[in-house]
N, C-alpha and C positions, 0 to 999 in steps of 0.2 A: 214229374211236373204236377203241380197242384191243380186240383179241379177248380173250374171257375164257379164262383158262388154269386148268384144274382143278388145285387145290392137291395137293401130295404128301401121303402118309399122315402124314408128320412134321408138315407145316404144319397139317393138320386136327387132329391130336392136340394141338399147341401151342395152336391156337385154342380148342379145347374146354377146355383147362386154364385159359387166360386168362379165358374166359367164366365158368367156375365160380368162379374167384377173385373176379371182379368181382361176381357174384351174391351170394357169401357176404359180401362187404364192403358190400353194399347200394349198389354203384356202377353197377349195370346199369340203364339208363334206356331207356324206349321213346321213339322208334322205333329208336334205335341198337342196342338189344338184338335187334331182328328181323334187322337186317343181320348182326350178329355171329353169331346163331344159324344163319342161312342159310349164311354163309361157313364156320362151324365144321363144318357138315355137308358142305361141299364142293359146294354146289348153286348152280346159276344161278337167277335170278329165275323163269324159266319152269319149271324143275324144282320149285322150292319152291312155286310157285303150284299146280302139279298135285297135289302131296302135301297141301297144306293146303286144297284145294278152292276156290281163288281164281283170279283171272285174273292175268296178268303185270302188267297195269296196276294192279290192286288192291295187289299186292305193292310195286310202285314207289311208289304213293301212301302206303302204310303206312311204308315205309322213309324217305320224305322228309318225313313228318309232315303230309301233306296229307289223309290219310284219317281217318275216324272209324269204326274197325272195331267190330263187335259183340263182345259178351263171348264168344260162341261161336267167332268167328274167333280171338280172342286165346287162348282155351283150346286150340284146335287147334294153334296155333303153339307155345304153351308146352309142350304134351305131347310135341312132337318132341324136346325136350331134357330132359324129366323135370321141368319147372318147373310151378308152380301160380300162379295169379293171387292177388294179395293187396296189401294196403296196407303200405308201408314207411315208418316214421317218418323225418323228415329229420334 
């Protein structure tokens, strides 16, 4: 397995721009959004887990769509990027 490489400031900035564009266009879908939020912050799953009050396994399960996170967990993740939870029409 390849070692994780911390993204450069430029890569983090570009990731944040792409993430906001997808969110504005209504194209940001869970659980992919969690992966993109984490990566746009330049964090490993372990670092992200510590910040959100979860375990690394919980983050992995959320990112792979195997988890059923609580509303509180979703809100903690959303707050990291200034997002709120809501319904989006298709």
